[in-house]
Every structure is written in C-alpha cells, then in structure tokens.
N, C-alpha and C positions, 0 to 999 in steps of 0.2 A: 412504175418499178417499184415503188414502197409498198403498193398493194400486194404485190407479188410476194415480198419480202415478209410481210405481215402474215399473209396467209400461209407461207411456209413454215414460220416459227409458230403459228396457233397449231399447224397440224402436227409438227414435232413433238409439241407439249401435250397435246390431246393424245398422240400416240404413246407417249411414256406414261401417261395415267392409266392408260387402258391395259398396261401389260402387268399391272400389280395383281395378285391373286387375292380374291375375297377371303376374309377371315370373320368368323364369328367370334366376338371378345366379350369376355365379362370381366370386371375389376371389382372386388369387394374391399372395403378399408374397416377396419376393427381397432378401436384405440381403448386400452386398458389404462385405468391411472390407479397407482399404489402409493398409499401414504406409508412411510418408514420412519420410525423414530429411532435415531442412531445416538440417544442418550444426550445429546444437546439441542436437538430441533427435530421438528417433523419435516421430513423432506418427501416432496411429490415426484415419482418416478411415473414417466408414461412409455407404454410399449405400444406402438403402432404396426400393425400386421396388414400389409396390402398384398392381395392374391389376386394374379390375373391368368386367366385362363383363356387359351385361343384354339380355335378350330379352325379348318378350311371350309369354305362353302363353296358349292357349285349348284348349277341349276339341273334339274332331272331331265336326261335324255329323252324320256319318255314324252315330255312335253315340248320337245322342239319345235320351233315356229309358231308357238302358243303365245298370247298376249301375256297372260298370267301364269308363269311357269312355278311348279313348285321347287323348294329349295331342298338340296339334300346336304346335310350336315357331315362332314368326315368324321371319322373314328379317332383318329390321332389327335391328341389333346395335349398341348404343351402348358405345364403348370408352372408358374414363377411366383415365389414368395419373396417379398422384401421385408425384412423385420428392422425396424428403426426404435432405438432406444434412447430416451431423454434422462439423463440423471441429474439434472440440476434445475434452476428455476428459470433459465433463460427460454425463449421460445423455439430454439433450435434443437434438433435431435443430435444426439453426441457420437450416435455409431449406427452403423447400417449394415446389415447381413442380406444379400440376395442368395435364394435357394432355387434352383432347378431341378425337377423330377425327370428322369428318364428310365427307360427299362430296357433290360438286356436279359435275354431267354427266361422270362417271365419273371424276373427278380427286378424290384424298384430301387433306384439308387438316387441320392442326393448330391447334386453339384452344387458346392459352396464356394462362390468367389473369394479369393485372397489376393494380396499384392502381387505374387508371383504367377498366378494363374488360377487354380480352383482344386479343392480337396473333394474326393468322392467318398461317400459312405453309404452302407446298405441301409434302406428305409427301416425304421425302427430300431436301429442300433447306434451305439455312439463309436463303435469302433470303426476306425478309418479303414476303407478298402483300398484306395489308392491316390496318388496326387498327379496333377498334370501341371507342369512348369511351363511357361510360354517360352518358345525357342528365341534365342538372341539373335538368330540369322533371318527369321521370318515371323512376323507376328500372327500369321495364320495358323501357325503350327505349334503343338504342344508336346514336351516330352512327358509321355504317360508312363508311370512305374506302380506295380502293386506287387504283391508276394508271389505271383503265378509268371508274370511277365513284365518286360520294360519295351515301350515301343514309341511310334510317332503318332500322334492323336491330332485330327482337324474336324471341324465341322462342315458336313455336306451342304448341299444347297436346299435340303429339306429340314436343317436345323439338328440333325442327328449328330451324334459325337461318333466319330470312327477312329479305331486304334488299329494300326498295322504293326506287326511284330514278327520277328523269324523264329521258328520253332525247330531247334537243333534235332529234336528226336524223329521227326518226321521230314526233315530237310526241307521245309517249306514256309513260304510266307503265309501267315495267317491275318485275316481281317475279321475284326470283331466290332458290332455296332451296337450303340446305346441309342434307343431311338425315343422320340418324344412319347411321353405317356399315353397309354391308350385306356380311354374311358368311355363307358355306356352313357354318361350323363349328358 
C-alpha cells in the first residue's frame, strides 16, 4: 500500500514539473561605483543594474521523433531591469527600481513598479503615459488611467498587460494589449 502511495506521489510531482514551459533566459549584472565629494567627505555610491531577458523555447516540429531535435527560440522577449542604488557605506542597497518593457502598436512602454501598482511611460521620454493602481477588491486587477481612457487592467497567461475600457463614442468595450517586447536578438 505504501508503495502505491509513493508511486502516485512521484507521478504527481513529475507531472507538475513537466507542465512548465521552457524558457531561454539570460541575466547580466553591471555595477558602477562613483565617488562624490560633498564638501565634508568623499562618499562612494554604487549603482547596480540587473537585466533579465526571457524567451520561450520549443522543439522544431520538423524534427519530431528524432533523438537530437533543433531548438526554436520564440520572438517574444520579456526584458526586466532592476536598478539598485547604494548611497552610503553599508553593504546594503538603499533603493530598488524594477522596469519591465512592453510594446503596444509598435511603441515601447516602460512599466515601473511603485507602492500602489506601477507607472507607465513611453520609452525614451520621461513624460508619464499612464498609471495603474492595484484594485482594493482583487489583487489581480488594476485601475489603469491615462489621458485617453480609464479602464481595468490585468496580466494574461502570457504575461501581457491587457486593458479593457468602454468607449462612449462608438458605444463599445475596447480591449488594448501591451505585449512583452519583441526582439530579433
């Protein structure tokens, strides 16, 4: 009886591990040190930037049934940057900023996490594009607001940020999607 129980437990764990999608992931970390003289003393400040790139990986369908199959790397790439700043002499970083890049209609947007949710800005500009505040009713949803519309946002199963809002001019529900960044690298 114990043997059957152990076999069932092993099969369940093996099955759960097999369901995870394969990903090609690279992570780079760059640390810059700057010495600043504030008039009283020389203070060493560090900035650490960690860039993580993720792509989905699959096996080539043309090689099905072969032992050594070719790998096909997906086009969609999610880029996450974490910027950590150390302003003093202790070994700990004092602040951390996480930036994730998404694309909507060919335009890149940076999503920067904050305490209420995140702010969105067009890539290459410091001007804010919109804000997403976490809903108090359900942590999976955000209230998204920009100059063009306000709506409900959420992350779908592929990690894309989806915003749904009602357009009064055409009397219809509009769905817009910020997809993970696409790169040919």
